[in-house]
N, C-alpha and C positions, 0 to 999 in steps of 0.2 A: 719374469712376470708371467703367470699362467694365462692362457687364452680364455676367453669367455666374457660374459656380461659383467659390467660393474655392479656390485651390490652395495658398496660403501656409499653412504650419502655424502654429497658435497653441495654446497650452496650454488656453485657455478653450474653443476649439472642440473640441479633443480630449476634454476633460472632459465636454462636453455630449454628444458622440457616445457616450462610455463610459457615461454616466448613462442614456441612452436604451436602450442595449444591455442594461444591467443590469436595466432595467424590462421587458425582454422583446421589444423591437422588433428587427427584423432590420436588419442593416447596409444591405441593399438598399433597404428602406423608408426608412430614415433618409436615405440619400443621394439619394432622390427629393424630399425636402423642400426647399423654397426656402431658399437661404442655406447649404446644406450642400455639402460637396465631393463629387466623384464617388467611386465605390468605388475606382477606380484610384488616386486621390490618397491615399485612406485607406491602401490597401495599401502605397503608396510611403512614407507617413509611418511605418508600422509597421517598415519596414526601416531607416529613417534616425533614428528618435527612440526611444531605449531607454525613456525614461520613459513615452511613449505606449504602447509595446509592453507594458510591465508593467501599465499601467492597463487596457489592452484585454483582457489575459489575465484580470485580476481581474473585469472587467465580464462576460466570457463565463461565468465561474464563477457570478457573481451571476445571470446570465440563466438558468442551469440551475436555480437555486433558485426563481426566478420562475416558470419553466415548471412545476416540480413543484407550486407553489401553484395554478397555473391548472388542473392536472390534477384537483386536489381540487375546485375550483370547478365545473369542467365535469361531473365525475362526480356531484356533489351536486345539480346543477340539473336537476330533472326537469320543470320548468315547461312545456316544449314537447314532452314525450314523448307526449302524447295530444292528439288533436284531436276536435272535435265535428263529426259529419257532419250533412248537411242533414236527415236523418230523426231527429236528436236523439241517436243513439248516439255513445258515446265510444269511439274506437279508437286503438290505438297508431300513432304517426307513425314508421314504420320508417325513412323517409328522415332524419328528424332524429336518431333514435337512432344510425343508422349514421354520420352526419356527426359526432356527438359522439364516437363510438368512434374514428373516424379522427383527430379533433383530439387526443384523449388519446394515442393511439398515436404520433402525430407528435411530441408533446411528450416522451413517454417516451424515444423514440429519440434526440432531440436532447439531452435532459438527460443521458442515458447517455454520449453522445459528448463533451459539454462537461465533465462532471464524473464520470468513470467510477468513481472510488473510492467515491463516494457513491451514484450512481444506476445504475451499470453492473451487469451480471450478475456474480455472484460465482462464481469457479471455485476450489474448494478442493481442493488436492492434498495433503491431510494426513489422518492418522487422528485418532482421538480419544485421550483419556488412557488408556482401558482397552485400546485396540487401535491403537497407533501405527503409522504407515506405515513399512514397512521396505523396503530395497532389497537384493536378492540378486543377486550377480554370479557367473555360472558360466563357468568357463574351459573351452573345448573344445579338445582337442588331437587331432591326427591319430594314430590308433593303428597 
């Protein structure tokens, strides 16, 4: 058997890829793992295999939920927010705090793109029960 990446589609390999995506791994990372196909092969499979395409879509939605869970974990973990200096003082580690903020923001953005109905910004174009939204049309005529 020649060495190299698998290019032949199999349901088992497709399911493994989708499972890993659902757990929060990127397709790029998965495809760098030994025994995994290239990204180009996966994209080709998505166009050729309806079942895989459906599994992949569901995995991406699951990934959004995983990223939302990670946001909570990152936000709740303050264990490295402070460092002890040589003189014994404890000070904020602004680099770590900034990196945590970036990690949260990246996950929020991706989750909103993957599952916009659940994690996207809501834009309501409606009134409320006591003041419903109305549309008024005015016809202008040349006098």
